[in-house]
C-alpha positions as CSV (number, residue, x, y, z in Angstrom):
1,X,0.0,0.0,0.0
2,X,2.9,2.4,0.7
3,X,4.2,1.9,-2.9
4,X,0.9,3.0,-4.3
5,X,1.0,6.3,-2.2
6,X,4.6,7.0,-3.1
7,X,4.0,6.3,-6.8
8,X,1.0,8.6,-6.7
9,X,3.0,11.2,-5.0
10,X,5.8,11.0,-7.5
11,X,3.4,11.3,-10.4
12,X,1.4,14.1,-8.9
13,X,4.6,16.0,-8.1
14,X,5.9,15.6,-11.6
15,X,2.6,16.8,-13.1
16,X,2.5,19.8,-10.7
17,X,6.1,20.8,-11.7
18,X,5.2,20.5,-15.3
19,X,2.3,22.9,-14.8
20,X,4.6,25.4,-13.1
21,X,7.1,24.9,-16.0
22,X,4.7,25.5,-18.9
23,X,3.5,28.7,-17.3
24,X,7.0,30.2,-17.6
25,X,7.6,32.6,-20.6
26,X,11.0,31.0,-21.2
27,X,9.8,27.4,-21.4
28,X,10.7,25.4,-24.5
29,X,8.3,22.4,-24.5
30,X,5.3,24.2,-25.9
31,X,5.1,26.6,-28.7
32,X,3.3,29.1,-26.6
33,X,3.2,29.5,-22.8
34,X,0.2,28.3,-20.9
35,X,-2.1,30.7,-19.1
36,X,-0.4,31.8,-15.8
37,X,-3.2,31.6,-13.3
38,X,-4.8,28.3,-14.2
39,X,-1.4,26.6,-14.7
40,X,0.0,27.8,-11.4
41,X,-3.2,27.0,-9.6
42,X,-3.3,23.4,-11.0
43,X,0.4,23.0,-10.2
44,X,-0.1,24.0,-6.6
45,X,-3.0,21.6,-6.2
46,X,-1.1,18.8,-7.8
47,X,2.1,19.5,-5.7
48,X,-0.1,19.7,-2.5
49,X,-1.8,16.4,-3.4
50,X,1.6,14.7,-4.1
51,X,2.9,15.9,-0.7
52,X,-0.3,14.6,0.9
53,X,0.2,11.2,-0.8
54,X,3.8,11.1,0.5
55,X,2.6,12.0,4.0
56,X,0.3,9.0,4.0
57,X,3.1,6.7,3.1
58,X,5.9,8.1,5.3
59,X,6.5,10.0,8.4
60,X,5.6,13.6,7.9
61,X,9.2,15.0,8.2
62,X,10.6,12.3,6.0
63,X,7.8,12.8,3.5
64,X,8.6,16.6,3.3
65,X,12.3,16.0,2.7
66,X,11.8,13.3,0.1
67,X,9.1,15.2,-1.8
68,X,11.1,18.4,-1.7
69,X,14.1,16.5,-3.1
70,X,11.9,15.1,-5.9
71,X,10.4,18.5,-6.8
72,X,14.0,20.0,-7.0
73,X,15.1,17.2,-9.3
74,X,12.1,17.6,-11.6
75,X,12.4,21.4,-11.7
76,X,16.1,21.1,-12.5
77,X,15.4,18.5,-15.3
78,X,12.5,20.2,-17.0
79,X,14.4,23.1,-18.6
80,X,16.9,20.6,-20.0
81,X,14.1,18.4,-21.4
82,X,12.5,21.6,-22.8
83,X,15.7,22.5,-24.6
84,X,15.9,19.0,-26.0
85,X,12.4,19.2,-27.2
86,X,13.1,22.6,-28.8
87,X,16.2,21.3,-30.5
88,X,14.2,18.3,-31.9
89,X,11.5,20.6,-33.1
90,X,14.0,22.9,-34.9
91,X,15.8,20.0,-36.5
92,X,12.8,18.9,-38.5
């Protein structure tokens, strides 16, 4: 049961970070940026739900540290993935 909550938390955190990223004017994954308020709101809800899922599977302090690390990894990787997507799009 813990693996289900942890997996859900990882997916929700990733999707929330993606919402934050596509709202940025400098993102490279989409041709145009997403609307700011709906994207940031959805990102906040998804990140909060992901943290809640982690809190159900782990001790609260452990859940916070692990989830914060996951969010930092995703937010660091997304610009690189966006640049890769932009390079692939310009190649064709």
